[in-house]
C-alpha positions as CSV (number, residue, x, y, z in Angstrom):
1,M,0.0,0.0,0.0
2,R,1.0,3.6,-0.6
3,I,-0.2,6.4,1.6
4,D,0.2,10.1,0.6
5,V,-0.4,12.9,3.0
6,L,-1.0,16.5,2.0
7,T,-0.2,18.7,5.0
8,L,1.4,22.0,5.9
9,F,3.2,20.3,8.7
10,P,5.0,17.2,7.4
11,R,7.3,17.1,10.4
12,M,4.4,16.1,12.6
13,F,4.3,12.8,10.8
14,E,8.0,12.0,10.7
15,G,8.3,10.7,14.2
16,P,5.0,8.7,14.7
17,M,5.1,7.3,11.1
18,G,8.5,5.8,11.7
19,E,7.8,4.0,14.9
20,S,6.1,0.8,16.1
21,I,3.9,-1.2,13.7
22,I,3.9,1.5,11.0
23,G,7.6,1.8,11.1
24,K,8.1,-1.9,10.8
25,A,5.6,-2.1,7.9
26,V,7.7,0.5,6.1
27,E,10.9,-1.4,6.8
28,K,9.3,-4.6,5.4
29,E,8.3,-2.7,2.3
30,L,4.6,-3.5,3.0
31,L,3.9,0.2,3.2
32,E,5.1,3.4,1.5
33,I,4.4,6.8,3.0
34,K,4.9,10.0,1.1
35,L,4.5,13.4,2.8
36,H,3.7,16.4,0.7
37,N,3.8,20.0,1.9
38,F,1.2,21.5,-0.4
39,R,2.5,25.0,0.2
40,E,5.2,24.0,-2.3
41,Y,2.5,23.8,-5.0
42,S,1.2,27.3,-4.5
43,D,1.3,29.5,-7.5
44,N,1.5,32.6,-5.3
45,K,5.0,34.1,-5.0
46,H,4.7,34.1,-1.2
47,Q,3.5,30.5,-1.3
48,Q,0.2,31.5,0.2
49,V,-2.3,28.6,0.5
50,D,-5.2,30.4,2.2
51,D,-7.4,33.4,1.6
52,Y,-10.4,35.4,2.8
53,P,-13.8,33.8,2.0
54,Y,-16.0,35.5,-0.5
55,G,-19.0,37.1,1.2
56,G,-17.1,37.6,4.4
57,G,-16.8,35.4,7.5
58,A,-14.5,34.5,10.2
59,G,-11.1,33.0,9.5
60,M,-9.3,32.0,6.3
61,L,-10.0,29.2,3.8
62,L,-7.6,26.8,2.1
63,K,-7.4,27.6,-1.6
64,V,-8.2,25.0,-4.2
65,Q,-5.2,25.6,-6.5
66,P,-2.4,24.2,-4.3
67,I,-4.4,21.1,-3.4
68,Y,-5.4,20.5,-7.0
69,D,-1.9,20.8,-8.3
70,N,-0.5,18.5,-5.6
71,L,-3.1,15.9,-6.3
72,K,-2.4,16.1,-10.0
73,A,1.3,15.5,-9.3
74,I,0.5,12.4,-7.2
75,E,-1.8,11.1,-9.9
76,E,0.9,11.5,-12.6
77,E,3.4,9.7,-10.4
78,T,1.0,6.8,-9.6
79,A,-1.0,6.6,-12.7
80,N,-2.0,2.9,-12.5
81,K,-3.0,2.8,-8.8
82,N,-6.6,2.7,-7.5
83,R,-6.8,5.3,-4.9
84,R,-9.1,6.9,-2.3
85,V,-8.7,10.6,-1.7
86,I,-9.7,11.4,1.9
87,L,-10.5,14.9,3.1
88,L,-10.3,15.3,6.9
89,D,-13.3,17.4,7.8
90,P,-15.5,17.8,10.9
91,A,-18.6,17.5,8.6
92,G,-17.5,14.2,7.1
93,K,-18.6,10.7,7.9
94,Q,-17.4,9.5,11.2
95,F,-14.4,7.1,11.0
96,D,-14.9,3.6,12.4
97,Q,-13.5,0.1,12.2
98,K,-15.5,-0.8,9.1
99,M,-14.1,2.2,7.3
100,A,-10.6,1.2,8.3
101,E,-11.2,-2.3,6.9
102,E,-12.4,-0.7,3.6
103,F,-9.3,1.5,3.4
104,S,-7.0,-1.4,4.0
105,Q,-8.2,-3.0,0.8
106,E,-7.0,-0.1,-1.4
107,E,-3.8,0.3,-3.3
108,Q,-3.3,3.9,-2.4
109,L,-4.8,6.3,0.2
110,V,-4.4,10.1,-0.1
111,F,-5.1,12.2,3.0
112,I,-5.7,15.9,2.8
113,C,-5.1,17.6,6.2
114,G,-6.9,20.9,6.4
115,H,-6.1,23.9,8.5
116,Y,-7.4,27.4,9.2
117,E,-11.2,27.9,9.2
118,G,-12.0,25.4,6.4
119,Y,-11.8,24.6,2.7
120,D,-12.7,26.3,-0.5
121,E,-15.8,24.2,-1.4
122,R,-14.3,23.2,-4.7
123,I,-11.8,21.1,-3.0
124,R,-14.6,18.6,-2.1
125,S,-15.0,17.9,-5.8
126,L,-11.5,16.4,-5.8
127,V,-12.0,13.8,-3.2
128,T,-13.7,10.4,-2.8
129,D,-14.3,10.6,0.9
130,E,-14.9,13.2,3.6
131,V,-14.1,11.8,7.0
132,S,-14.2,13.0,10.6
133,L,-12.5,11.4,13.6
134,G,-15.4,12.4,15.9
135,D,-17.7,15.1,17.0
136,Y,-15.1,17.6,18.0
137,V,-12.8,20.1,16.3
138,L,-9.0,19.9,16.1
139,T,-6.6,22.6,15.0
140,G,-5.8,20.6,11.8
141,G,-6.3,17.3,10.2
142,E,-2.9,15.9,10.9
143,L,-3.7,14.0,14.2
144,G,-6.9,12.6,12.7
145,A,-5.0,11.4,9.6
146,M,-2.4,9.7,11.9
147,V,-5.2,7.8,13.8
148,M,-6.8,6.7,10.5
149,I,-3.5,5.6,9.1
150,D,-2.6,3.6,12.2
151,A,-6.1,1.9,12.3
152,T,-5.8,1.0,8.6
153,V,-2.2,-0.1,8.3
154,R,-2.5,-2.6,11.2
155,L,-5.1,-4.5,9.1
156,L,-2.7,-5.0,6.1
157,P,-1.6,-8.6,5.5
158,E,1.6,-9.5,7.4
159,V,1.8,-6.2,9.3
160,L,0.8,-7.7,12.7
161,G,2.9,-10.6,14.0
162,N,-0.2,-12.7,14.6
163,K,-2.6,-12.7,11.6
164,N,-5.6,-13.4,13.9
165,S,-5.0,-10.4,16.1
166,A,-6.8,-7.9,14.0
167,Q,-9.7,-10.3,13.4
168,T,-10.5,-10.6,17.1
169,D,-10.1,-6.9,18.0
170,S,-12.9,-5.0,19.6
171,H,-15.2,-3.6,16.9
172,S,-13.8,-6.0,14.2
173,T,-16.1,-8.7,15.4
174,G,-19.0,-6.4,16.2
175,L,-18.5,-6.9,19.9
176,L,-16.0,-5.6,22.4
177,E,-13.1,-7.9,23.1
178,H,-13.2,-10.2,26.1
179,P,-10.9,-9.7,29.2
180,Q,-7.4,-11.1,28.8
181,F,-4.8,-12.1,31.3
182,T,-1.1,-13.2,31.4
183,R,1.2,-14.6,34.1
184,P,1.3,-14.7,37.0
185,A,-2.0,-16.5,37.6
186,D,-2.3,-14.9,41.1
187,F,-1.0,-11.4,41.6
188,Q,-1.6,-10.0,45.1
189,G,-4.8,-12.0,45.4
190,M,-6.1,-11.0,42.0
191,K,-6.5,-14.3,40.2
192,V,-6.9,-15.3,36.6
193,P,-10.3,-17.0,36.0
194,E,-9.8,-20.7,36.5
195,V,-11.4,-21.6,33.2
196,L,-8.5,-20.0,31.3
197,T,-5.9,-22.2,33.1
198,N,-7.5,-25.6,32.7
199,G,-6.5,-26.2,29.0
200,N,-10.1,-27.0,27.8
201,H,-10.3,-24.9,24.6
202,K,-14.0,-25.5,24.2
203,L,-14.8,-24.1,27.6
204,I,-12.3,-21.2,27.1
205,E,-13.9,-20.2,23.8
206,A,-17.4,-20.3,25.4
207,W,-16.1,-18.1,28.3
208,Q,-14.5,-15.7,25.9
209,L,-17.6,-15.3,23.9
210,K,-19.8,-14.8,27.0
211,E,-17.4,-12.2,28.5
212,S,-17.2,-10.4,25.2
213,L,-21.0,-10.2,25.2
214,R,-21.0,-9.1,28.8
215,R,-18.5,-6.3,28.2
216,T,-20.4,-5.1,25.2
217,Y,-23.8,-5.2,27.1
218,L,-22.4,-3.3,30.0
219,R,-20.2,-0.7,28.2
220,R,-21.6,-0.4,24.7
221,P,-25.2,-1.8,24.6
222,D,-25.8,0.3,21.4
223,M,-23.5,-2.2,19.6
224,L,-26.0,-5.0,20.3
225,E,-28.9,-3.2,18.7
226,N,-28.1,-4.3,15.1
227,F,-25.9,-7.3,16.0
228,D,-27.1,-10.6,14.7
229,L,-27.1,-12.9,17.7
230,T,-26.9,-16.6,17.3
231,P,-29.1,-18.8,19.5
232,E,-26.1,-19.5,21.7
233,M,-25.4,-15.8,22.1
234,E,-29.0,-15.1,22.9
235,K,-28.9,-17.7,25.7
236,M,-25.7,-16.2,27.1
237,L,-27.1,-12.7,27.0
238,K,-30.1,-13.7,29.0
239,E,-27.8,-15.3,31.6
240,I,-25.7,-12.1,31.7
241,K,-28.7,-9.9,32.2
242,I,-29.8,-12.0,35.2
243,E,-26.2,-12.1,36.6
244,E,-25.8,-8.3,36.3
245,K,-29.0,-7.4,38.0
């Protein structure tokens, strides 16, 4: 996968994008990240990328020309790639695990990180997706892009050491992940559930499923509203509701 980021602050990405899972993916050549300072594409002699909005209003808007020219340069360089062009915007669709899974199937992702008050509306005609990290406003799109890149890259084949890790994550299954434990089995009186230490994989899987349902029911009941429960899950959920009364 190739990821391009259009930003006025490329140095914000240089540290985080070179560490941990993302850094290892780059080292293994599973991922290529290109940072573009779109100020360099401004046709203004002062490299201005923003201007006052027509009709008045607070703040400055990003101009369409630098973004357009930067995107054209990327398209010419990667002519044969299928790409999604993602505009980071508070008015966009909220990012979630399903979207990360969709993005991970693409050959190329291009993130446009806004700044200032907003965008010239014509920039929206250049993108395939308008995405928001959540219902709050950041000073720019850089942090949001980093989160989306991290959530997406970890789903790429061979990026995680254990190929099953991403499949069992919270939200990937539609439920929150069950509690997990490691050694020691008893730490200052806090004990690992006995079922996890007996080696009976069938009982362990049943416990994990029930505790995943329990955690979802207690913390994110909204996730169960559209979740297709199996008969076994329905039975477990009834037991959980009785146990948690």
